[in-house]
N, C-alpha and C positions, 0 to 999 in steps of 0.2 A: 553892765554889771557894776555894782558899786565897789568902791575901793576896799572896803572891809571884807567883802566876799572874795574879791580878787586876791588880797594878801593872804587870806586863809587858804585859798587854793594853792598859791605860790609856796607857802610854808609847808603844806602837805607834800607837794611835789619835791621840794628840796630835802625833806626828811625820808620819804618812802619811795623814791623812784627806782624802778628796776631797769628801765631803759635810759641810762644816762650816758651822755657823750660830751666831748669837748672838741672845739675846733682848733686845729694846729696847723702850723705852716710847713711842717716836714712830715713825711710818712712814717718816721720812726721816732723812738724816744731816746734822747741823749743819755748815755750811761757815764760819761766822763765827768770827773769832779771839776774839770777845767771849763765846764759849761758856762760859768759866770762871765768869762771873757766874751764868749759868743753872745750871751744874753745882753751884755752891755752894748755891744756893737749893734745888735738887732734893735734894741731900744732906741738907739740914736738914729739909725738909718732906715728902719723898716716899720716903725709904729704907724706912721701916717698911711702907708700903703695897706697895712693890715686893717686900720680903721676904715679905709675906703671900701675894702672888701666886706667887712662886717656890716657896714651901712647898706651895701647892695643886698646882702642876704636878708637883713632886717626889713628893709623896705619891700622886698619881694614877698616875704612872709606876711607882712601887714596888709598888703594889697591883695594877696591871694586868699588868705584865711580870714574868718571872722576873728578879730583880735582886740586885745585890751593891753594898754601900755602904761606901766607904773614905775616911778622912780622909788628907790629905797628911801626910807626916812632920813638916813644920815646924809645922803647927797642932796636931798631936798632941803634939809635944814641948813646945810653949808652953802649951797650954790643957787638953789631954785625955790625959795620959800613960797612963791606964788603958784607953784605946781603941786603943792602938797595934796595928797589924796585925790589927784585928778587923773583921769584916763587921758593919756597923751596921744591916743590913736589919731585924732583929727588935728593935731598940732601941725603947723606948717612944716614941710619936709626940711627946709633949711634950718629951722630951729631945732628939730629933732636930730638932724645931722650934727649940729654943733654940740648938742648934749652928748651924743655918742663919741664924738671926737674928744670931748673933755674927759669922759670916763676912761677911754683907752689911752690917750696921750698923757693925761695928767694923773693917771692912776687913782681914779675915784671909783666907787662901787655904789650901786649898781642899777641897771635898767632891766626890767622884767617885761617880756612880751608873752602874754598868754594868748594862745591861738587854738582855734577849735576846728576840727574836721568832723562833721556830723555831730555826735554828742561827746566826742573825746577831746579833752584839753591836753595841750603840750605846752612847754615853757622854753623860751629862749632867754637866757640870762647873760647880760653883758656885765662883767665885773670890772676889774681894772687891768690895765696893760693888755697882755695877750690872753686873758682869761675870759673865754666865751663858752657857755655851756648850753646843752639842750637836755631836757628832761621829758620822759614819757612820750617819746616819738616812736611810732610803730606803723607797720603796714605801708599804705600809700604815702602817708605823711613822711615816713622815714625815707622812702625813695625820693620824694620831692626835695627834702632837705639835703640828702646826700648829693643829689644833682646840683643844687644851688652851691653847695660848698665846693664841689669839684670844679664847677664852672669858674669859680673865683681862684682856682689854683691852690686850694686849701684841702685839709684832710679832716674827716669826721672820725674820731677815735672813741672807742668805748671806755668808760670810766671803770666799769666792773671787770 
C-alpha cells in the first residue's frame, strides 16, 4: 500500500471509528485532581517499562497481521527525514524499537500501524508518552489484541 492511501485510511479511522480503545496501565480511571503527582512519578520510573510492553504488542501485531507502518509527518520532519512516506514494516526491529522508545519516552507523536484481518483494517497508533490507541478492532482481532494487552499486564479500555 502506498503512503498516500495509507494516510487516507488512517485519517478516516481517526475521524470515524466506532470501536476505539486505548491501552492503560491500571484497570480504572483516576478521578483525583492530584493525579499530576502520580503522573510525574510514572513518567520518571515507568515509561521505559511501558515502552517495552508496547513494543512487544506492536511487534506481535506486525508479525501476525498483514501490516503497514507509517510515521506522522511531524515526527518524520523533526527526527527521521529519511523515512518520510515510507512503510516501515520491514525496517530492522532494533531501529523500529528505537523509534517507539523515542515516541513514548521523549513524547513525540506518532507511529501508525495499519493491520488487516481478511479485508478489515484496524489501526494501532502510538502517540506520545502513555498514549497508545487502537481503532476499528472487532471480532477475532479484538480478542487477539485484548489477549496481547493483558499478557503485558496492561488494560484495553474503550474510548466511547
